[in-house]
LUMVO-935244 format. One record per residue (C-alpha): residue in three letters; x, y, z. Coordinates in nm, 3 decimals, decimal comma. Layout:
<rs>
gutor xx yy zz
ala X Y Z
...
</rs>
This chain:
<rs>
gutor xx yy zz
met 11,526 7,190 6,469
pro 11,375 6,778 6,490
val 11,002 6,731 6,380
glu 10,729 6,558 6,555
phe 10,407 6,419 6,499
leu 10,131 6,454 6,615
gly 9,781 6,150 6,589
ile 9,449 6,134 6,676
ala 9,379 5,997 7,022
ala 8,983 5,881 6,926
thr 8,747 5,697 7,138
his 8,561 5,489 6,877
asp 8,629 5,417 6,527
gly 8,384 5,701 6,387
ser 8,517 5,986 6,187
glu 8,310 6,179 5,948
val 8,296 5,975 5,643
thr 8,175 5,687 5,851
pro 7,925 5,594 6,204
arg 8,101 5,434 6,460
ser 8,068 5,070 6,503
gly 8,019 5,093 6,912
val 7,996 5,215 7,202
ser 8,143 5,624 7,237
phe 8,452 5,484 7,467
asp 8,555 5,110 7,268
lys 8,859 5,058 7,498
asp 8,952 4,815 7,291
tyr 8,931 5,025 6,989
thr 9,074 5,335 7,130
leu 9,378 5,102 7,294
glu 9,454 5,006 6,946
leu 9,457 5,290 6,785
ala 9,699 5,419 7,031
cys 9,973 5,139 7,026
ala 9,930 5,178 6,594
his 10,077 5,589 6,587
glu 10,344 5,473 6,812
glu 10,438 5,136 6,671
tyr 10,451 5,372 6,347
gly 10,674 5,651 6,491
trp 10,442 5,956 6,543
asp 10,546 6,086 6,868
arg 10,215 6,228 7,014
val 9,813 6,235 7,031
leu 9,574 6,423 7,058
phe 9,274 6,325 7,371
ala 8,997 6,585 7,246
tyr 8,757 6,768 7,385
gly 8,371 6,765 7,326
ser 8,081 6,824 7,520
gly 7,933 6,517 7,490
ser 8,222 6,282 7,463
pro 8,440 6,048 7,704
asp 8,667 6,239 7,884
pro 8,965 6,275 7,750
ser 9,167 6,267 8,108
pro 9,127 5,907 8,178
ala 9,133 5,833 7,815
ala 9,496 5,908 7,862
ala 9,565 5,750 8,147
tyr 9,369 5,417 8,018
val 9,634 5,444 7,688
ala 9,958 5,543 7,914
ala 9,933 5,268 8,114
his 9,956 5,029 7,807
thr 10,276 5,292 7,636
glu 10,522 5,336 7,645
arg 10,679 5,604 7,434
leu 10,412 5,780 7,330
gln 10,346 6,096 7,443
leu 10,000 6,228 7,531
leu 9,784 6,599 7,455
val 9,552 6,614 7,643
ala 9,260 6,875 7,552
his 9,091 7,094 7,864
arg 8,816 7,361 7,869
pro 8,901 7,554 8,150
asn 8,466 7,606 8,224
val 8,456 7,290 8,322
ser 8,708 7,218 8,577
tyr 8,849 7,473 8,875
pro 9,216 7,552 8,812
thr 9,367 7,424 9,139
phe 9,145 7,087 9,014
ala 9,258 7,107 8,693
ala 9,684 7,136 8,795
lys 9,645 6,851 9,036
thr 9,479 6,610 8,783
phe 9,702 6,698 8,469
ala 10,009 6,623 8,739
thr 9,861 6,338 8,830
leu 9,843 6,231 8,494
asp 10,199 6,305 8,399
arg 10,360 6,096 8,704
ile 10,098 5,794 8,523
ser 10,267 5,882 8,242
asp 10,634 5,932 8,338
gly 10,636 6,301 8,168
arg 10,454 6,215 7,872
leu 10,123 6,504 7,908
ala 10,099 6,814 7,733
val 9,778 6,936 7,796
his 9,601 7,206 7,562
phe 9,400 7,465 7,649
ile 9,055 7,529 7,446
thr 8,879 7,884 7,514
gly 8,568 7,781 7,298
gly 8,458 7,950 6,989
asn 8,153 7,858 6,969
asp 7,855 7,972 7,238
his 7,637 7,700 7,172
glu 7,848 7,443 7,261
gln 7,977 7,568 7,549
arg 7,648 7,655 7,697
arg 7,566 7,333 7,710
glu 7,822 7,295 7,971
gly 7,682 7,604 8,172
asp 7,904 7,812 7,967
thr 7,739 8,193 7,887
leu 8,061 8,436 7,917
thr 8,175 8,640 7,607
lys 8,406 8,524 7,343
asp 8,647 8,829 7,488
glu 8,543 8,698 7,833
arg 8,617 8,329 7,728
tyr 8,961 8,445 7,595
ala 9,064 8,635 7,928
arg 8,933 8,409 8,181
thr 9,190 8,116 7,969
arg 9,476 8,322 8,076
glu 9,404 8,369 8,435
tyr 9,350 8,008 8,469
ile 9,657 7,904 8,215
arg 9,894 8,122 8,479
ile 9,719 7,959 8,740
val 9,737 7,591 8,660
lys 10,141 7,694 8,609
lys 10,208 7,817 8,911
val 10,048 7,520 9,074
trp 10,262 7,325 8,889
thr 10,562 7,471 9,001
ile 10,498 7,674 9,343
arg 10,602 7,438 9,693
glu 10,468 7,711 9,896
pro 10,162 7,787 10,006
phe 9,954 8,097 9,834
asp 9,631 8,310 9,735
his 9,478 8,399 9,409
glu 9,207 8,735 9,315
gly 9,167 8,737 8,967
ala 8,852 8,845 8,763
his 8,743 8,498 8,796
tyr 8,873 8,309 9,032
arg 8,961 8,350 9,400
phe 9,130 8,085 9,631
gln 9,317 8,102 9,962
asp 9,648 7,936 10,115
phe 9,635 7,669 9,829
val 9,965 7,444 9,730
ser 9,978 7,122 9,561
asp 10,092 6,808 9,743
thr 10,108 6,645 9,359
phe 10,390 6,762 9,124
pro 10,424 6,676 8,779
val 10,765 6,518 8,637
gln 10,857 6,720 8,288
gln 11,038 7,022 8,537
pro 10,916 7,329 8,497
his 10,559 7,205 8,391
pro 10,451 6,991 8,079
arg 10,431 7,139 7,813
val 10,077 7,434 7,747
ser 9,937 7,388 7,384
phe 9,731 7,680 7,242
gly 9,551 7,731 6,925
gly 9,357 8,009 6,738
ser 9,328 8,276 6,489
ser 9,195 8,576 6,596
pro 9,388 8,856 6,768
ala 9,240 8,761 7,089
ala 9,378 8,443 7,096
tyr 9,660 8,534 6,945
ala 9,785 8,787 7,257
ala 9,668 8,542 7,466
gly 9,892 8,222 7,337
gly 10,157 8,475 7,206
ala 10,148 8,584 7,627
glu 10,127 8,213 7,814
ala 10,129 7,891 7,528
asp 10,523 7,669 7,457
ile 10,275 7,513 7,158
tyr 10,044 7,724 6,920
cys 9,797 7,550 6,722
leu 9,699 7,638 6,317
trp 9,444 7,501 6,134
gly 9,607 7,414 5,796
glu 9,578 7,729 5,523
pro 9,812 7,752 5,230
leu 10,155 7,888 5,233
ala 10,106 8,277 5,249
gln 9,777 8,277 5,512
thr 10,014 8,049 5,767
ala 10,340 8,269 5,730
glu 10,090 8,603 5,832
gln 9,938 8,390 6,092
ile 10,317 8,274 6,227
ala 10,414 8,672 6,247
ser 10,096 8,750 6,432
val 10,173 8,475 6,721
lys 10,597 8,622 6,732
ala 10,450 9,003 6,730
ala 10,225 8,841 7,050
ala 10,501 8,673 7,204
ala 10,683 9,023 7,143
ala 10,448 9,224 7,299
ala 10,371 9,011 7,625
gly 10,746 9,037 7,721
arg 10,867 8,681 7,611
thr 11,225 8,648 7,466
asp 11,111 8,303 7,359
val 10,806 8,202 7,027
pro 10,598 7,918 7,085
arg 10,645 7,663 6,837
ile 10,365 7,647 6,554
gln 10,153 7,328 6,524
val 9,954 7,316 6,149
ala 9,740 7,009 6,091
phe 9,568 6,840 5,819
arg 9,382 6,563 5,681
pro 9,594 6,374 5,450
ile 9,467 6,193 5,153
ile 9,696 5,975 4,987
ala 9,802 5,668 4,767
pro 10,068 5,475 4,585
thr 9,989 5,730 4,267
glu 9,852 6,079 4,241
glu 9,555 5,951 3,981
leu 9,497 5,720 4,306
ala 9,488 5,951 4,570
trp 9,264 6,195 4,405
glu 8,988 5,932 4,310
lys 9,087 5,900 4,695
ala 8,965 6,245 4,724
his 8,673 6,292 4,564
his 8,561 5,920 4,741
thr 8,588 6,050 5,059
leu 8,411 6,415 4,992
ala 8,147 6,188 4,854
arg 8,154 5,988 5,188
ile 8,088 6,288 5,366
lys 7,828 6,458 5,158
ala 7,631 6,146 5,216
arg 7,690 6,191 5,616
lys 7,614 6,516 5,620
ala 7,340 6,469 5,398
gly 7,170 6,228 5,712
gly 7,260 6,491 5,979
ala 7,530 6,329 6,122
leu 7,755 6,655 6,102
ser 7,584 6,945 6,236
arg 7,564 6,819 6,639
arg 7,925 6,971 6,740
his 7,987 7,226 6,472
pro 7,749 7,467 6,254
leu 7,751 7,403 5,875
thr 7,700 7,794 5,810
ser 7,829 8,075 5,920
pro 8,075 7,959 6,206
gln 8,177 8,203 6,490
asn 8,507 8,126 6,535
ala 8,762 8,263 6,303
gly 8,947 7,989 6,268
ser 8,661 7,803 6,083
gln 8,572 8,119 5,898
arg 8,950 8,136 5,770
leu 8,949 7,828 5,653
leu 8,548 7,856 5,486
ala 8,776 8,210 5,321
val 9,057 7,975 5,149
ala 8,794 7,687 5,017
ala 8,606 8,015 4,852
gln 8,911 8,119 4,749
gly 8,951 7,807 4,512
glu 8,937 7,409 4,561
arg 9,359 7,419 4,553
his 9,632 7,561 4,695
asp 9,978 7,561 4,694
arg 10,169 7,197 4,642
ala 9,863 7,005 4,803
leu 9,671 7,132 4,961
trp 9,224 7,099 4,898
thr 8,961 7,266 5,023
pro 8,636 7,107 4,963
thr 8,612 6,914 5,311
ala 8,658 7,214 5,465
ala 8,403 7,381 5,280
glu 8,164 7,037 5,371
thr 8,242 7,089 5,720
gly 8,151 7,431 5,784
gly 8,549 7,465 5,854
ala 8,547 7,239 6,141
gly 8,834 7,200 6,295
asn 9,127 6,994 6,131
ser 8,903 6,954 5,794
thr 9,159 7,128 5,531
ala 9,311 6,784 5,299
leu 9,684 6,743 5,163
val 9,637 6,499 4,851
gly 9,883 6,300 4,668
thr 10,165 6,016 4,673
pro 10,327 5,996 4,987
glu 10,688 6,196 4,842
thr 10,366 6,495 4,788
val 10,249 6,504 5,110
ala 10,599 6,458 5,249
gln 10,710 6,737 5,034
ala 10,415 6,971 5,106
leu 10,479 6,923 5,458
leu 10,847 6,953 5,440
asp 10,612 7,304 5,282
tyr 10,529 7,417 5,625
tyr 10,818 7,285 5,791
asp 11,015 7,537 5,619
leu 10,800 7,841 5,696
gly 10,885 7,731 6,100
val 10,612 7,500 6,176
thr 10,780 7,224 6,377
ile 10,532 7,007 6,469
leu 10,278 6,838 6,210
ser 9,934 6,728 6,320
ala 9,740 6,480 6,142
arg 9,457 6,277 6,128
gly 9,292 6,094 5,839
tyr 8,909 5,980 5,768
asp 8,997 5,634 5,828
leu 9,135 5,624 6,145
leu 9,361 5,325 6,212
asp 9,419 5,207 5,851
asp 9,575 5,601 5,752
ala 9,681 5,620 6,090
ile 9,964 5,344 5,991
asp 9,969 5,471 5,617
phe 10,140 5,772 5,712
gly 10,366 5,670 5,974
arg 10,504 5,428 5,740
his 10,514 5,671 5,425
val 10,550 5,994 5,507
ile 10,694 6,001 5,858
pro 10,985 5,895 5,752
ile 11,061 6,082 5,445
val 11,031 6,407 5,624
arg 11,226 6,337 5,901
glu 11,518 6,258 5,707
glu 11,435 6,542 5,499
val 11,418 6,722 5,801
ala 11,774 6,597 5,879
lys 11,857 6,702 5,582
arg 11,796 7,073 5,637
asp 11,935 7,072 5,989
ala 12,264 6,883 5,935
arg 12,294 7,187 5,600
arg 12,201 7,481 5,858
gly 12,441 7,353 6,048
thr 12,753 7,346 5,811
glu 12,656 7,705 5,670
arg 12,663 7,887 6,049
ala 13,029 7,643 6,101
ala 13,110 7,830 5,793
glu 12,996 8,146 5,865
arg 13,146 8,166 6,225
thr 13,459 8,058 6,051
ala 13,483 8,309 5,830
ser 13,386 8,529 6,087
</rs>
């Protein structure tokens, strides 16, 4: 299956290694970064969500109006709007972008961050709400007749939308998490299931859990699997590792100044995904071909935080190891966002695409030979 690459649609130039140079929504930088992804071979960019961050939906509309091919993944928390409203918003975005939208539904793994916007449900209650929310959104996207809904979290009567997405039956639904409740919700509802970068063995275990949850929900298909990393590349292995340790020093300097603690607890995170990343980091700094964990340890396992370190060839081969497990969407985000997006697009993406094409061709030949033999 063809591989896809997901980058980041940041709205300013700040990261874990450098403070932003301007306002939180810098129109010029947002567009420059998005256009770099489009120019250098990326498929899609993620518009992330934070309680105090610029809203991802209008940011995505802005980028859609200024790009031609780049696909858009908009993160959304169910606690911030009613599902009928969200469904119309996303259908409108899909129209603006001529069918380039996918939506990443975030249940929320940190009680404190959720309460910043008035969400006081427990984690299990949030997962139940998310499942109900996604089902309503899908129904609004696809039903042309008025309908009622009586659920645990939402109730309404006689609703029908007059705004439908370009994509049929609907835009792809993305979901992530590493707990049993997450597997159950995402396995049942997601088109794409998102994981953070763990060693190959643990990733294989999580993929099996997602597949089992999809089967338990009665699905005959399974979500596509996405895994996220922070690539650190350089022309030689020695230079790559020098860059990695310099990056870690920059993270530590930002952390010492208190810049990293606002959105994510740096110790004892509540969400299972961060706990898993910290457990991997505790087992050792280096895993498999190129996975490096100190960046995750230093940031409390905050989201996409494990690195792949090496030359473009080494990092590409590491990504192909995950492809061979069944991962067909590779998410990557550097620390110097614009320069790293360009470098990764120039030097890593072509290698991976070429090798995936070879693998797919070889599998096609093998299947044809098996059919002939039978």
